[in-house]
C-alpha angles and dihedrals in degrees: 000000000000113000106231090205090064111093117205123197140149118282119252130195090260089065097058097099092049092047092050090050090050091053091052090052091049102038107021131216095299098060105132097217097074093173087080086071094046121105089213094055093043092051091050091052090052098049102033115104089221093068136061105197119194136180133197123220129196118188089345094306124116105242104161147010137195139168145205114221111203102192098073088120134009120314093265098046095085092216127147135189117219096218147156096038108176123172126181104264091228092058103046109133093028095102098262095119091045092053091051092048093049091051091051092049091050088055093045091055088062101041115017138069095191132025128186139178130202104215123200120240099203082089132003095236099108092040091054093051091048093052091045090059094043099259097141130200114270101158151001119226106202116218091338099150140037113223108144089335133348106305133188125228133212111222115216128182148182135186127228138195116351096345093111094050094045095053119119109234132228106029115199113228138169115257092253089065098040103088093043091048094049091049093049091049091050092047090054091043096246124142104270095232105150120146114213111220116192103161097084127103099194127227123321110266100178094075121103133221133168110264134198141158115273116272124193092250091062095057099088093052092050093047090053090052092045094051090051093051103042090108088058098047109155105166122059126201139146095260136054133180088241088070087070138264093265092061092044090054093042090056092051090239126160133213128198111206124207120211131191115197088341095308121116109242103168150335142210121215125205143162123228123212102201093188095050092035090226137129129211117197111224108179143000121204122180142156091214142014089252090060092047092050092048093050093049091051093044092053090047090054094047094044090067103031105034108020096036091222121173097190132031124186132188131177114215139177117277088214098060109070092176094071090042089054092047091055092044089054088054092053101265119143129205106252103167140016118208115193117211090358105147138033120241117178103305101344141056124245134211117237136200123217112214124188140185127204122208092189130064115284109254110164107124092101092063113125106227139180117229093256089052096049096069091057090043092054093052093049093045090052089049092056093045092050091046092051091054092043093050091049090055094043094051092046094049102034093096097038112120091226089068099039112142097022114135117234091257091051091047089052090054090053091048091051092064096045121102119219116216131190106216133192127221110275096030113135113225099176131011124208112253095020119117110265116239105158144047112220127210121188115227098168134003130016140285125210118218114211127190118257092256092048094238102114143032107236097188147293134275114216136184111307093025131100147197138200097045090147086065089068092064102027139007098235117151118274112263094212141019121257116207125181104248097185128010104289147180115221136178115223123202109195120218093234093047089052091048091053091048097051092044086062095037109028092174090066090051092049092052095046094046091047089053092049090050091051090047092051089047091055091048091050090050089052091050091049091049092050091047092051092048091049091049091052090048090053090051 
């Protein structure tokens, strides 16, 4: 409960020394974000219109501080983040955090349509306060920040004012986002009305454009494109080029610009946190889906290789499954669902936060409340499934059996594959037995033995496959496949493939055409060898 002896008010410049001392007590000397201890940063947070900065006093002593940051989304989105909650460690549990949260909610009722909080998982303190004041879990952001080490955050949210009545119904989401979205809607007491859309391939990502960093001369062209595409906005951040180049530069934001034959055709904007080694995508502008797909892939490539990022996050429309599928194909996972999060014309739209990790997933030490754990489990499963799916996709992308499949189609194939860890000596397929699976080697080596067991016919190594006839018929295997060294293989079952191509006949047509071409080449090779042997005999 709220402690009535705790007095909450706005921070003034006279409070800076006490606030800095409080931060040192809470975070210590080794806290990586040193600006929290800077007079300049503290003054800015007091006087900037984008912050509401509060402190809590008990018996005349400063014992806590908290803020509301208004520029979570665009200027018109009326969103606020309940952030920077710091309570004297000796007074946790005495109602200080609750008093600060109540003051922020009282303010939000007057000004905001959506409020959110990113709660630490090193301890459950912030999560407990959020739940107590009806900010419910809507996401889990794995390893998003570096404090003393990479730490995950639970995202909680609540709507205010007319946000519920202004929401556009029936968002269209990819299946990977469906369960998380339904749970977030239920937690915030919305009608769970999502429509799962699977029959989308996403934007092309294998096209190429010239790319460069934004220069001032390119701004007018991009603004013309942006104005023409506002109705189709798909990426939501707290900064847009239309705010002006001065603000873009002041926020240390970056834009990659795509050109085609010298003409600017699109750009992607993003902010880099060099301390947290993370990237947040702010805006995507493109004259075509091909440009959008290229820019997303280009940023993904640069995030790892050039910017050394460990975490990338992007907020996209919950009504455009094509961009969701494109990001999924690049390895992004839905991590949060925000109902009625942004304004668009006269209504509010749901958004999906998607994230990609470039470091191993290590989240099992997170301290979670029971309401947070259900969201955590969905996001963890999403990352585990994505890791397996990306392994299969990368291993099979160059296989002739899958030539011509778009990235979205390849992802659908990967989703029905089963990855197996095998030990040397395991038998995967036995000559004469009815074939029921197509095997692709990811790691290790298989040995192919003749049907009578008398001879080794060859080896199947990473990137190679066997049993492709099993995808089109269930004829017996013509040879035995034995694991020669410990291996990891992906198995595509005949029945799973049948179910897939019944839903997506175009995938089946492409795969069967490739198998036919492959068998034709093999038959040509056999005929050539036979003819050469016959000539030799003559």
